[in-house]
Backbone as CSV, one residue per row, in Angstrom:
resi,resn,N_x,N_y,N_z,CA_x,CA_y,CA_z,C_x,C_y,C_z
1,MET,-5.812,29.937,-50.501,-6.304,28.720,-49.890,-6.587,29.000,-48.424
2,ILE,-7.669,28.412,-47.953,-8.047,28.514,-46.547,-8.306,27.109,-46.035
3,ILE,-7.747,26.780,-44.884,-7.988,25.490,-44.235,-8.514,25.777,-42.842
4,ASP,-9.617,25.094,-42.461,-10.185,25.349,-41.154,-11.165,24.211,-40.818
5,SER,-11.800,24.327,-39.650,-12.840,23.355,-39.273,-14.208,23.943,-39.595
6,LEU,-15.176,23.081,-39.786,-16.530,23.525,-40.124,-17.112,24.449,-39.059
7,ALA,-16.676,24.296,-37.842,-17.165,25.164,-36.754,-16.862,26.640,-37.047
8,ASN,-15.857,26.899,-37.879,-15.449,28.277,-38.185,-15.868,28.735,-39.578
9,LEU,-16.627,27.938,-40.288,-16.973,28.261,-41.667,-17.642,29.629,-41.815
10,SER,-18.464,30.006,-40.860,-19.181,31.268,-40.976,-18.258,32.489,-40.980
11,LYS,-17.024,32.322,-40.512,-16.065,33.428,-40.529,-15.680,33.854,-41.949
12,TYR,-15.954,33.003,-42.926,-15.490,33.244,-44.292,-16.603,33.642,-45.250
13,THR,-17.813,33.820,-44.742,-18.954,34.093,-45.612,-18.847,35.439,-46.338
14,SER,-18.075,36.355,-45.840,-17.954,37.666,-46.501,-16.978,37.655,-47.679
15,LEU,-16.295,36.550,-47.912,-15.294,36.497,-48.977,-15.891,36.392,-50.377
16,HIS,-17.118,35.944,-50.481,-17.781,35.789,-51.779,-19.284,35.873,-51.536
17,PRO,-20.043,36.475,-52.450,-21.490,36.622,-52.247,-22.245,35.311,-52.044
18,LEU,-21.717,34.183,-52.565,-22.427,32.914,-52.436,-21.945,32.056,-51.252
19,PHE,-20.904,32.510,-50.559,-20.372,31.713,-49.453,-21.373,31.556,-48.298
20,ALA,-22.167,32.558,-48.023,-23.159,32.433,-46.945,-24.172,31.347,-47.263
21,GLN,-24.602,31.274,-48.524,-25.536,30.235,-48.931,-24.887,28.862,-48.875
22,ALA,-23.629,28.783,-49.263,-22.895,27.510,-49.191,-22.760,27.069,-47.740
23,ALA,-22.415,28.001,-46.842,-22.276,27.673,-45.437,-23.603,27.239,-44.834
24,ALA,-24.693,27.899,-45.216,-26.030,27.523,-44.724,-26.382,26.114,-45.181
25,TYR,-26.053,25.797,-46.428,-26.324,24.440,-46.957,-25.545,23.404,-46.160
26,ILE,-24.263,23.665,-45.943,-23.417,22.717,-45.220,-23.930,22.502,-43.800
27,SER,-24.269,23.573,-43.121,-24.692,23.449,-41.714,-26.073,22.831,-41.572
28,SER,-26.903,22.888,-42.603,-28.264,22.342,-42.498,-28.411,20.965,-43.127
29,THR,-27.316,20.394,-43.612,-27.360,19.108,-44.313,-26.724,18.018,-43.458
30,ASP,-27.336,16.855,-43.457,-26.750,15.674,-42.805,-25.688,15.120,-43.740
31,LEU,-24.489,15.656,-43.636,-23.413,15.303,-44.573,-23.062,13.824,-44.528
32,VAL,-23.072,13.225,-43.343,-22.696,11.816,-43.190,-23.623,10.914,-43.988
33,ASN,-24.912,11.249,-44.030,-25.882,10.395,-44.713,-26.303,10.931,-46.085
34,ALA,-25.646,11.966,-46.549,-25.986,12.526,-47.864,-25.664,11.510,-48.960
35,GLU,-26.514,11.496,-49.982,-26.329,10.569,-51.107,-25.192,11.035,-52.010
36,ILE,-24.494,10.062,-52.557,-23.386,10.326,-53.472,-23.966,10.855,-54.795
37,GLY,-23.299,11.830,-55.367,-23.735,12.370,-56.649,-23.671,13.880,-56.674
38,LYS,-24.219,14.438,-57.750,-24.181,15.894,-57.983,-25.589,16.462,-57.896
39,SER,-25.661,17.693,-57.369,-26.950,18.384,-57.367,-26.703,19.889,-57.320
40,ASP,-27.660,20.642,-57.803,-27.591,22.096,-57.738,-28.170,22.530,-56.391
41,ILE,-27.433,23.405,-55.722,-27.907,23.963,-54.453,-28.717,25.220,-54.756
42,ALA,-28.166,26.068,-55.590,-28.778,27.332,-55.996,-28.041,27.798,-57.232
43,GLU,-28.485,28.887,-57.812,-27.791,29.452,-58.961,-26.346,29.765,-58.567
44,GLY,-25.395,29.135,-59.256,-23.981,29.364,-58.972,-23.369,28.458,-57.923
45,LEU,-24.166,27.553,-57.351,-23.675,26.625,-56.333,-24.045,25.185,-56.687
46,LYS,-23.062,24.320,-56.744,-23.295,22.908,-57.053,-22.616,22.053,-55.995
47,ALA,-23.317,21.019,-55.519,-22.783,20.070,-54.532,-22.394,18.781,-55.248
48,ILE,-21.207,18.290,-54.931,-20.729,17.011,-55.465,-20.263,16.155,-54.289
49,TYR,-20.969,15.082,-54.025,-20.596,14.147,-52.962,-19.907,12.930,-53.557
50,SER,-18.834,12.497,-52.906,-18.157,11.275,-53.301,-17.813,10.467,-52.045
51,ASP,-17.742,9.172,-52.207,-17.344,8.258,-51.126,-16.598,7.124,-51.796
52,LYS,-15.273,7.234,-51.802,-14.483,6.226,-52.506,-13.108,6.113,-51.892
53,ALA,-12.395,5.087,-52.326,-11.036,4.861,-51.833,-10.118,5.990,-52.270
54,GLY,-9.260,6.409,-51.370,-8.276,7.405,-51.712,-7.249,6.822,-52.678
55,VAL,-6.437,7.693,-53.222,-5.429,7.287,-54.204,-4.033,7.640,-53.677
56,THR,-3.023,7.189,-54.397,-1.658,7.527,-54.025,-1.361,8.973,-54.385
57,ALA,-0.299,9.513,-53.819,0.105,10.875,-54.140,0.428,11.005,-55.622
58,ALA,1.046,9.982,-56.207,1.389,10.026,-57.635,0.127,10.027,-58.495
59,GLU,-0.867,9.227,-58.122,-2.116,9.197,-58.897,-2.835,10.533,-58.819
60,SER,-2.850,11.143,-57.654,-3.514,12.428,-57.499,-2.759,13.534,-58.246
61,ALA,-1.435,13.530,-58.133,-0.620,14.553,-58.810,-0.747,14.472,-60.325
62,ALA,-1.104,13.307,-60.843,-1.311,13.167,-62.288,-2.495,14.010,-62.752
63,LYS,-3.365,14.391,-61.816,-4.515,15.245,-62.114,-4.434,16.527,-61.269
64,PHE,-3.249,17.089,-61.187,-2.985,18.317,-60.426,-3.753,19.443,-61.114
65,GLU,-4.797,19.962,-60.465,-5.767,20.783,-61.152,-6.051,22.122,-60.491
66,CYS,-6.633,23.015,-61.293,-7.172,24.268,-60.773,-8.305,24.704,-61.698
67,HIS,-9.032,25.721,-61.268,-10.229,26.153,-61.973,-10.200,27.654,-62.209
68,ASP,-10.771,28.109,-63.297,-10.825,29.531,-63.623,-12.132,30.195,-63.195
69,LYS,-13.224,29.451,-63.259,-14.552,30.051,-63.081,-15.269,29.582,-61.827
70,ASN,-14.600,28.769,-61.015,-15.217,28.268,-59.800,-14.214,28.266,-58.652
71,ILE,-14.738,28.456,-57.455,-14.004,28.257,-56.213,-14.497,26.935,-55.659
72,ASP,-13.590,26.108,-55.161,-13.964,24.844,-54.522,-13.992,25.023,-53.009
73,ILE,-15.095,24.627,-52.402,-15.118,24.416,-50.956,-15.149,22.901,-50.790
74,GLN,-14.057,22.326,-50.326,-13.955,20.873,-50.182,-14.040,20.514,-48.697
75,VAL,-15.030,19.691,-48.366,-15.289,19.289,-47.001,-14.987,17.810,-46.838
76,CYS,-14.111,17.481,-45.894,-13.885,16.078,-45.554,-14.975,15.677,-44.559
77,ILE,-15.799,14.732,-44.976,-16.904,14.275,-44.123,-16.461,13.093,-43.267
78,ARG,-15.722,12.173,-43.896,-15.252,10.986,-43.178,-13.941,10.540,-43.801
79,GLY,-13.001,10.136,-42.963,-11.714,9.650,-43.440,-10.608,10.611,-43.104
80,ASN,-9.471,10.354,-43.701,-8.280,11.183,-43.512,-7.719,11.432,-44.914
81,GLU,-7.933,12.644,-45.396,-7.550,13.004,-46.765,-6.302,13.871,-46.759
82,THR,-5.358,13.514,-47.585,-4.185,14.331,-47.811,-4.368,15.034,-49.156
83,ILE,-3.976,16.298,-49.199,-4.126,17.093,-50.418,-2.807,17.801,-50.699
84,GLY,-2.382,17.735,-51.966,-1.201,18.476,-52.399,-1.617,19.848,-52.909
85,TRP,-0.715,20.830,-52.752,-1.032,22.207,-53.153,0.211,22.905,-53.693
86,LYS,-0.042,23.813,-54.624,1.009,24.702,-55.138,0.316,25.937,-55.698
87,SER,0.939,27.081,-55.554,0.392,28.300,-56.134,0.456,28.205,-57.657
88,ARG,-0.618,28.572,-58.296,-0.654,28.567,-59.757,0.439,29.465,-60.338
89,ASN,0.766,30.542,-59.628,1.824,31.434,-60.095,3.193,30.759,-60.197
90,ASN,3.364,29.667,-59.455,4.634,28.951,-59.470,4.611,27.694,-60.342
91,CYS,3.493,27.429,-60.990,3.390,26.260,-61.880,3.892,26.670,-63.265
92,THR,4.763,25.844,-63.825,5.397,26.164,-65.112,5.174,25.106,-66.167
93,GLN,4.466,24.013,-65.804,4.325,22.888,-66.726,2.838,22.578,-67.000
94,PRO,2.184,23.408,-67.825,0.786,23.077,-68.168,0.706,21.714,-68.834
95,LYS,-0.379,21.025,-68.550,-0.592,19.677,-69.088,-1.866,19.724,-69.929
96,GLY,-1.704,20.017,-71.221,-2.867,20.181,-72.073,-3.426,21.582,-71.969
97,GLU,-4.561,21.771,-72.628,-5.216,23.068,-72.677,-6.300,23.159,-71.619
98,TYR,-6.658,24.372,-71.252,-7.782,24.605,-70.354,-9.046,24.049,-70.982
99,ASN,-9.849,23.328,-70.194,-11.111,22.775,-70.650,-12.231,23.663,-70.096
100,PRO,-12.803,24.582,-70.950,-13.825,25.476,-70.439,-15.119,24.772,-70.048
101,GLU,-15.437,23.660,-70.692,-16.657,22.922,-70.370,-16.607,22.360,-68.950
102,LYS,-15.432,21.852,-68.546,-15.267,21.299,-67.208,-14.589,22.260,-66.252
103,ASP,-14.216,23.440,-66.767,-13.533,24.448,-65.960,-12.332,23.845,-65.226
104,VAL,-11.411,23.291,-65.995,-10.236,22.692,-65.363,-9.001,22.866,-66.219
105,SER,-7.894,23.157,-65.540,-6.562,23.152,-66.129,-5.724,22.161,-65.314
106,PHE,-4.871,21.432,-65.999,-3.997,20.481,-65.322,-2.546,20.934,-65.459
107,TYR,-1.738,20.546,-64.471,-0.319,20.856,-64.485,0.492,19.607,-64.182
108,ALA,1.687,19.527,-64.782,2.612,18.426,-64.522,3.577,18.746,-63.389
109,ASP,3.459,19.940,-62.821,4.302,20.316,-61.683,3.999,19.425,-60.478
110,ALA,4.912,19.405,-59.529,4.706,18.674,-58.275,4.206,19.658,-57.212
111,PRO,3.360,19.198,-56.309,2.918,20.065,-55.217,4.114,20.562,-54.389
112,ASP,4.002,21.779,-53.864,5.009,22.332,-52.955,4.814,21.838,-51.534
113,MET,3.574,21.497,-51.208,3.275,21.066,-49.850,2.072,20.129,-49.835
114,TYR,1.936,19.401,-48.748,0.801,18.511,-48.515,0.211,18.832,-47.140
115,PHE,-1.087,18.680,-47.018,-1.746,18.860,-45.724,-2.860,17.837,-45.615
116,ASN,-3.313,17.604,-44.384,-4.344,16.598,-44.111,-5.645,17.254,-43.665
117,LEU,-6.743,16.662,-44.115,-8.073,17.005,-43.613,-8.677,15.757,-43.007
118,THR,-9.373,15.921,-41.889,-10.134,14.830,-41.301,-11.584,15.274,-41.233
119,GLY,-12.459,14.373,-40.804,-13.876,14.682,-40.740,-14.145,15.998,-40.025
120,GLY,-14.968,16.843,-40.653,-15.326,18.124,-40.054,-14.368,19.259,-40.384
121,GLN,-13.439,19.028,-41.288,-12.529,20.081,-41.725,-12.785,20.397,-43.194
122,PHE,-12.396,21.597,-43.628,-12.601,21.994,-45.018,-11.418,22.788,-45.524
123,VAL,-11.367,22.904,-46.848,-10.396,23.767,-47.512,-11.138,24.524,-48.602
124,ILE,-10.757,25.771,-48.796,-11.303,26.556,-49.891,-10.174,26.792,-50.891
125,PHE,-10.379,26.368,-52.120,-9.400,26.570,-53.191,-9.922,27.652,-54.146
126,PHE,-9.141,28.701,-54.308,-9.426,29.767,-55.249,-8.744,29.439,-56.574
127,PRO,-9.021,30.180,-57.649,-8.404,29.875,-58.948,-6.869,29.807,-58.922
128,GLU,-6.240,30.488,-57.998,-4.765,30.462,-57.954,-4.213,29.243,-57.211
129,ASP,-5.082,28.363,-56.720,-4.671,27.191,-55.946,-4.749,25.927,-56.775
130,VAL,-3.586,25.398,-57.142,-3.534,24.120,-57.859,-3.520,23.030,-56.796
131,HIS,-4.376,22.029,-56.948,-4.547,21.046,-55.894,-4.637,19.608,-56.421
132,ALA,-4.166,18.707,-55.557,-4.193,17.260,-55.836,-4.865,16.585,-54.645
133,PRO,-6.182,16.369,-54.710,-6.935,15.837,-53.567,-7.015,14.312,-53.544
134,MET,-7.717,13.823,-52.526,-8.105,12.417,-52.385,-6.924,11.453,-52.180
135,ILE,-5.858,11.920,-51.568,-4.716,11.060,-51.259,-4.982,10.395,-49.918
136,ALA,-4.794,9.078,-49.865,-5.001,8.347,-48.617,-4.008,7.183,-48.531
137,VAL,-3.786,6.737,-47.311,-2.911,5.604,-47.067,-3.714,4.315,-47.275
138,ASP,-3.131,3.379,-47.990,-3.739,2.053,-48.175,-5.174,2.095,-48.697
139,ASP,-5.452,2.977,-49.638,-6.783,3.052,-50.256,-7.917,3.283,-49.254
140,GLN,-7.633,3.904,-48.136,-8.685,4.173,-47.148,-9.802,4.975,-47.809
141,PRO,-11.060,4.681,-47.468,-12.176,5.442,-48.068,-12.258,6.854,-47.498
142,ILE,-12.667,7.758,-48.372,-12.857,9.158,-47.997,-14.237,9.576,-48.509
143,LYS,-15.038,10.090,-47.604,-16.308,10.707,-48.042,-16.113,12.207,-47.980
144,LYS,-16.453,12.865,-49.075,-16.252,14.325,-49.112,-17.342,14.995,-49.898
145,LEU,-17.444,16.279,-49.647,-18.349,17.169,-50.375,-17.497,18.246,-51.027
146,VAL,-17.710,18.456,-52.312,-17.109,19.597,-52.986,-18.246,20.498,-53.427
147,ILE,-18.195,21.736,-52.980,-19.160,22.733,-53.443,-18.448,23.613,-54.452
148,LYS,-18.991,23.650,-55.656,-18.478,24.519,-56.714,-19.205,25.854,-56.585
149,VAL,-18.428,26.907,-56.385,-18.970,28.252,-56.245,-18.570,29.056,-57.477
150,LYS,-19.554,29.429,-58.269,-19.303,30.201,-59.498,-18.756,31.574,-59.138
151,ILE,-17.689,31.934,-59.808,-17.087,33.258,-59.557,-17.860,34.330,-60.308
């Protein structure tokens, strides 16, 4: 997992062949005014914009997830988002089977830690990062971008 501000995103472009394209998309897009929904950026890159009320830590942990075939670059555009995290190596309670169509596995484990993102910050989740996003106080709205990067 990597947490940083968008001003430093270019420092991470060497970590994956598609990260430079993802960073170029992020820096050239008006994220604040981007329309909600899904779109393909390029082969292996998909953008998913959401703008909705955050959830409680318990609601988010109920969908404690990770991915096998994608890396998530999650950008907080507006709001204050709390995210739970735990290493997949330390998760012992799978919740159902891996869904290859949606590339998601769920766990009943609790996060080991929580951190906050505010506007202009991002996190990169690799397959070993189980995460519980979109946690907010009092249902505050969060606008975010998730870029799915095919491994």
